[in-house]
FIDOPA-377770 format. One record per residue (C-alpha): x, y, z; residue in three letters. Coordinates in nm, 3 decimals. Layout:
N
{site {X Y Z} 'ALA'};
...
This chain:
179
{site {9.078 12.084 13.696} 'UNK'};
{site {8.762 11.976 13.560} 'UNK'};
{site {8.747 12.292 13.312} 'UNK'};
{site {9.090 12.177 13.203} 'UNK'};
{site {8.960 11.795 13.132} 'UNK'};
{site {8.669 11.960 12.920} 'UNK'};
{site {8.867 12.190 12.734} 'UNK'};
{site {9.141 11.969 12.648} 'UNK'};
{site {8.930 11.632 12.619} 'UNK'};
{site {9.142 11.445 12.843} 'UNK'};
{site {9.009 11.130 13.007} 'UNK'};
{site {9.072 10.986 13.350} 'UNK'};
{site {9.184 10.650 13.351} 'UNK'};
{site {8.893 10.431 13.308} 'UNK'};
{site {8.684 10.695 13.130} 'UNK'};
{site {8.550 10.640 12.780} 'UNK'};
{site {8.506 10.899 12.530} 'UNK'};
{site {8.150 10.872 12.335} 'UNK'};
{site {8.111 10.978 12.021} 'UNK'};
{site {7.961 11.299 11.944} 'UNK'};
{site {7.638 11.345 11.756} 'UNK'};
{site {7.836 11.452 11.430} 'UNK'};
{site {8.065 11.112 11.460} 'UNK'};
{site {7.755 10.882 11.537} 'UNK'};
{site {7.568 11.048 11.240} 'UNK'};
{site {7.879 11.030 10.974} 'UNK'};
{site {7.975 10.678 11.093} 'UNK'};
{site {7.570 10.572 11.038} 'UNK'};
{site {7.595 10.742 10.709} 'UNK'};
{site {7.900 10.567 10.593} 'UNK'};
{site {7.763 10.227 10.685} 'UNK'};
{site {7.469 10.322 10.487} 'UNK'};
{site {7.636 10.443 10.212} 'UNK'};
{site {7.833 10.120 10.180} 'UNK'};
{site {7.514 9.879 10.236} 'UNK'};
{site {7.276 10.073 10.016} 'UNK'};
{site {7.572 10.146 9.747} 'UNK'};
{site {7.864 9.901 9.753} 'UNK'};
{site {7.710 9.594 9.864} 'UNK'};
{site {7.371 9.638 9.657} 'UNK'};
{site {7.548 9.708 9.347} 'UNK'};
{site {7.781 9.400 9.396} 'UNK'};
{site {7.505 9.172 9.515} 'UNK'};
{site {7.324 9.256 9.174} 'UNK'};
{site {7.630 9.143 9.005} 'UNK'};
{site {7.631 8.814 9.205} 'UNK'};
{site {7.287 8.753 9.069} 'UNK'};
{site {7.374 8.854 8.712} 'UNK'};
{site {7.648 8.591 8.736} 'UNK'};
{site {7.415 8.338 8.840} 'UNK'};
{site {7.149 8.412 8.552} 'UNK'};
{site {7.466 8.387 8.317} 'UNK'};
{site {7.554 8.089 8.435} 'UNK'};
{site {7.222 7.919 8.405} 'UNK'};
{site {7.231 8.011 8.032} 'UNK'};
{site {7.577 7.864 7.964} 'UNK'};
{site {7.667 7.505 7.850} 'UNK'};
{site {8.017 7.504 7.879} 'UNK'};
{site {8.158 7.341 8.171} 'UNK'};
{site {8.470 7.565 8.171} 'UNK'};
{site {8.288 7.878 8.156} 'UNK'};
{site {8.036 7.756 8.427} 'UNK'};
{site {8.341 7.678 8.670} 'UNK'};
{site {8.492 8.028 8.581} 'UNK'};
{site {8.158 8.191 8.671} 'UNK'};
{site {8.101 7.979 8.964} 'UNK'};
{site {8.459 8.078 9.077} 'UNK'};
{site {8.360 8.465 8.993} 'UNK'};
{site {8.040 8.435 9.203} 'UNK'};
{site {8.222 8.286 9.483} 'UNK'};
{site {8.472 8.584 9.471} 'UNK'};
{site {8.164 8.845 9.449} 'UNK'};
{site {8.006 8.682 9.770} 'UNK'};
{site {8.339 8.699 9.948} 'UNK'};
{site {8.362 9.082 9.873} 'UNK'};
{site {7.997 9.144 9.969} 'UNK'};
{site {8.039 8.975 10.302} 'UNK'};
{site {8.367 9.150 10.368} 'UNK'};
{site {8.197 9.488 10.296} 'UNK'};
{site {7.923 9.402 10.546} 'UNK'};
{site {8.183 9.328 10.779} 'UNK'};
{site {8.368 9.665 10.745} 'UNK'};
{site {8.012 9.838 10.742} 'UNK'};
{site {7.926 9.676 11.070} 'UNK'};
{site {8.251 9.753 11.225} 'UNK'};
{site {8.174 10.120 11.149} 'UNK'};
{site {7.834 10.116 11.258} 'UNK'};
{site {7.670 9.811 11.346} 'UNK'};
{site {7.324 9.853 11.169} 'UNK'};
{site {7.146 9.639 11.448} 'UNK'};
{site {7.176 9.932 11.648} 'UNK'};
{site {6.973 10.147 11.428} 'UNK'};
{site {6.710 9.874 11.358} 'UNK'};
{site {6.667 9.689 11.685} 'UNK'};
{site {6.733 9.929 11.945} 'UNK'};
{site {6.982 9.930 12.221} 'UNK'};
{site {6.913 9.634 12.418} 'UNK'};
{site {6.888 9.389 12.133} 'UNK'};
{site {7.151 9.585 11.908} 'UNK'};
{site {7.393 9.517 12.184} 'UNK'};
{site {7.301 9.149 12.252} 'UNK'};
{site {7.335 9.099 11.864} 'UNK'};
{site {7.687 9.275 11.893} 'UNK'};
{site {7.805 9.051 12.185} 'UNK'};
{site {7.706 8.740 12.029} 'UNK'};
{site {7.884 8.811 11.727} 'UNK'};
{site {8.186 8.881 11.906} 'UNK'};
{site {8.159 8.567 12.148} 'UNK'};
{site {8.088 8.773 12.456} 'UNK'};
{site {7.901 8.705 12.744} 'UNK'};
{site {7.650 8.998 12.793} 'UNK'};
{site {7.463 9.123 13.108} 'UNK'};
{site {7.262 9.416 13.035} 'UNK'};
{site {7.119 9.667 13.285} 'UNK'};
{site {6.912 9.936 13.096} 'UNK'};
{site {6.660 10.207 13.181} 'UNK'};
{site {6.300 10.101 13.211} 'UNK'};
{site {6.198 10.344 12.961} 'UNK'};
{site {6.325 10.359 12.585} 'UNK'};
{site {6.608 10.623 12.536} 'UNK'};
{site {6.556 10.838 12.234} 'UNK'};
{site {6.701 10.720 11.906} 'UNK'};
{site {7.001 10.963 11.886} 'UNK'};
{site {7.090 10.884 12.264} 'UNK'};
{site {7.062 10.504 12.213} 'UNK'};
{site {7.263 10.515 11.932} 'UNK'};
{site {7.535 10.729 12.066} 'UNK'};
{site {7.554 10.503 12.355} 'UNK'};
{site {7.511 10.185 12.149} 'UNK'};
{site {7.802 10.282 11.951} 'UNK'};
{site {8.027 10.377 12.232} 'UNK'};
{site {7.974 10.015 12.397} 'UNK'};
{site {8.000 9.844 12.083} 'UNK'};
{site {8.339 10.026 12.007} 'UNK'};
{site {8.456 9.907 12.347} 'UNK'};
{site {8.298 9.528 12.246} 'UNK'};
{site {8.573 9.540 11.975} 'UNK'};
{site {8.862 9.568 12.209} 'UNK'};
{site {8.799 9.241 12.406} 'UNK'};
{site {8.871 8.892 12.334} 'UNK'};
{site {8.592 8.625 12.261} 'UNK'};
{site {8.446 8.460 12.595} 'UNK'};
{site {8.490 8.762 12.800} 'UNK'};
{site {8.218 8.854 13.040} 'UNK'};
{site {8.066 9.206 13.018} 'UNK'};
{site {7.834 9.414 13.218} 'UNK'};
{site {7.658 9.732 13.073} 'UNK'};
{site {7.488 9.950 13.299} 'UNK'};
{site {7.291 10.251 13.131} 'UNK'};
{site {7.137 10.521 13.330} 'UNK'};
{site {6.994 10.862 13.339} 'UNK'};
{site {6.741 11.069 13.097} 'UNK'};
{site {6.901 11.387 13.007} 'UNK'};
{site {7.276 11.295 13.122} 'UNK'};
{site {7.329 10.950 13.031} 'UNK'};
{site {7.579 10.729 13.250} 'UNK'};
{site {7.743 10.446 13.084} 'UNK'};
{site {7.923 10.176 13.309} 'UNK'};
{site {8.092 9.898 13.131} 'UNK'};
{site {8.266 9.603 13.328} 'UNK'};
{site {8.454 9.334 13.159} 'UNK'};
{site {8.653 9.045 13.276} 'UNK'};
{site {8.858 8.856 12.993} 'UNK'};
{site {8.937 8.489 12.968} 'UNK'};
{site {9.175 8.353 13.172} 'UNK'};
{site {9.190 8.665 13.388} 'UNK'};
{site {9.063 8.721 13.740} 'UNK'};
{site {9.111 9.111 13.688} 'UNK'};
{site {8.786 9.307 13.633} 'UNK'};
{site {8.806 9.631 13.471} 'UNK'};
{site {8.546 9.913 13.467} 'UNK'};
{site {8.507 10.188 13.245} 'UNK'};
{site {8.241 10.500 13.244} 'UNK'};
{site {8.111 10.738 12.979} 'UNK'};
{site {7.881 11.034 13.024} 'UNK'};
{site {7.667 11.119 12.720} 'UNK'};
{site {7.436 11.473 12.718} 'UNK'};
{site {7.120 11.438 12.563} 'UNK'};
{site {6.912 11.709 12.423} 'UNK'};
């Protein structure tokens, strides 16, 4: 049975599929491309519109430039949101604990973390963080979530949540291989 589960990729109830190394790197690369490419270019455009606006003395043109700046800023904000859905950049920069706390706060979740004493290596922490962040996306604001991470070479992730207005506690687990 275990061999069939491994071969087919089937999941048991309550099991979560962690991202593999290639998927984690691909998602991080896409987020970086969005941020360093499109977001940077559009932010530069917003600055240029602001500089042009400072030179213009026509009220109608100033109003049109201000409207264009607001639209450009909306596009930048939207691209940043899309990028953080693909791969929350705070996971790469802040580490697993602070990164998950930031993601949970942004989603309006109450988070209890139980992490290993020693730091996980960057790749393992990133994969575990991405797994948990993806799960957070399924929860309603106000949910209470407990995340427990254990292990060194084999990482066990346990996520227990209780959504607002429900007395039901759900538990999900995942295992990541490191190395």
